[in-house]
C-alpha positions in Angstrom: 242.0 239.0 147.1 238.6 238.5 145.5 235.7 240.9 145.1 231.9 240.7 145.5 228.8 242.9 145.2 225.9 242.0 147.4 222.7 243.1 145.7 219.5 243.9 147.5 217.0 246.7 146.6 217.6 248.4 150.0 220.7 249.5 151.9 221.5 246.6 154.3 224.3 245.4 156.5 226.3 242.6 154.8 227.4 239.7 157.1 230.1 237.3 156.0 230.6 234.4 158.3 228.5 236.3 160.9 230.9 239.3 160.8 229.7 242.7 159.6 231.4 243.9 156.4 229.4 247.2 156.3 226.4 248.2 154.1 225.8 246.9 150.6 225.3 250.4 149.3 226.9 253.8 149.8 225.1 257.0 150.7 224.3 257.7 147.0 222.8 254.2 146.6 225.7 252.7 144.6 226.8 249.2 145.4 230.0 248.7 147.4 232.6 246.2 146.0 233.7 244.2 149.0 237.3 242.7 149.0 237.1 239.1 150.4 239.7 236.3 150.7 239.4 233.5 148.1 237.4 230.6 149.2 234.1 229.6 150.7 232.1 232.2 152.6 228.6 232.4 153.9 226.8 235.7 153.2 223.6 237.1 154.7 222.0 240.4 155.4 221.3 242.3 158.7 218.1 243.9 159.7 214.6 242.6 159.0 214.6 239.0 157.6 212.5 240.0 154.6 214.8 238.4 151.9 215.5 235.1 150.2 217.6 233.1 150.4 218.3 233.6 154.1 222.0 232.9 153.6 224.3 231.9 150.7 227.4 229.8 151.0 229.5 230.6 148.0 233.0 229.7 146.7 234.5 233.1 145.7 237.3 232.9 143.2 238.4 234.3 139.8 237.1 237.8 140.4 238.6 241.2 139.8 237.5 244.7 141.0 236.1 245.3 137.5 234.3 241.9 137.4 233.2 241.1 141.0 230.9 238.2 141.8 227.3 239.4 142.3 225.5 237.8 145.2 221.8 238.5 144.9 219.2 238.6 147.7 215.5 239.1 146.7 213.1 241.1 148.9 210.1 239.1 150.2 206.8 240.5 151.3 
């Protein structure tokens, strides 16, 4: 099992392969660490499409809960 953090300045739903994984942040604003299977996955965010890139296809491997892969989406105006 691999681990990722999906960074975005606001709380947003995280979609992996079109399937909801829950929100990127918890109620206190801390990032969730998502467990994901090793391999290629496409990540995007739910809600308003005010972010870039619109999706990211990433090969997730070699992570640990203490060293998750950070997937970063930037807010656009």
